[in-house]
Each structure stands twice: as C-alpha cells, then as structure tokens.
Phi, psi and omega in degrees: 000139179279140173282334185223126177239103179272136179274072187294320182298340182276354184269121182285318185288121186296329180287315177298319178300317180296320177296317178298319179298321177294319175299320179297317180298318178299317178297316180296329178280351181054052185307320185287348173288344180260004182250126176250116182170196179222162174260133182233153167235128185230136176238131179232160181224016179227151172277108180187176172266127182252146167246108185266122179285113184269337178060035180271335181085006177208162181277109182292153181246345190229147173232128170244095182285125184257339173199159176216119184234130175201151181286329185253217183245035177297154180237155177232128179234127179276134181259075186307322183294343180260004180291142179212186186294342182246337183208163170244150182249140172213154182241133177250133180224155173073018171287136182250142173043241185263020179292156170233162176232130179237129173234155172236137184201148169274128178239126180170213180223138176259132179228137173277136183248000000 
C-alpha cells in the first residue's frame, strides 16, 4: 500500500507531471526509511563559517536542504569535509547589513540496506 498517492494523470503540464512522477517514485521507494538523521531550521546573521552542533552522535554524510530564505543574495556552502560526530560546518557569504539567512535541512546519513 502506498503512503502517498499523487493524482499524476490529472496534471496537464508535462514538466510538473514528470516532477510529481519522480516524487511518487521516491515515496514508493520509502527513501526516508533509509535516512538516519534529523530536520533542522537554522537562522544566522553574519558572514562567516559556522559549526552547527547537530547532536546526532555520528558524523553525517548527507544534507537534504529543503529551503533557503534571505532577503538578499546571500549564499550558503556546506563544508562536507569538516563534518564530524558533533557538528556540521557551513559558510555564509554576501549577507548585507541586518539581513538574516534561514535554511531548513535534513542532516544525517542515507544508507542502502
């Protein structure tokens, strides 16, 4: 039985229909049962490299970023080589004045079983 049933045939736009078809395939594969981690929302207000304490107890290998919000053109770069058992590293650049950058992401590791 499917956990999610998308009505793909009712979507007229072929590109949108293709995207929904891919989402249906991911849902059918139950991708998140193979992901060990947590979802986080983080807001920062300075251009710098951050070490975010994830409290997972293991060094994560994967980031599934679900959103990035900022008023300007700030950027976020994940420093994968610096991930460890206690924190993940990311660098924020191009924040202006009193701007903030907020991201949401699943942080953890995906494993094939």
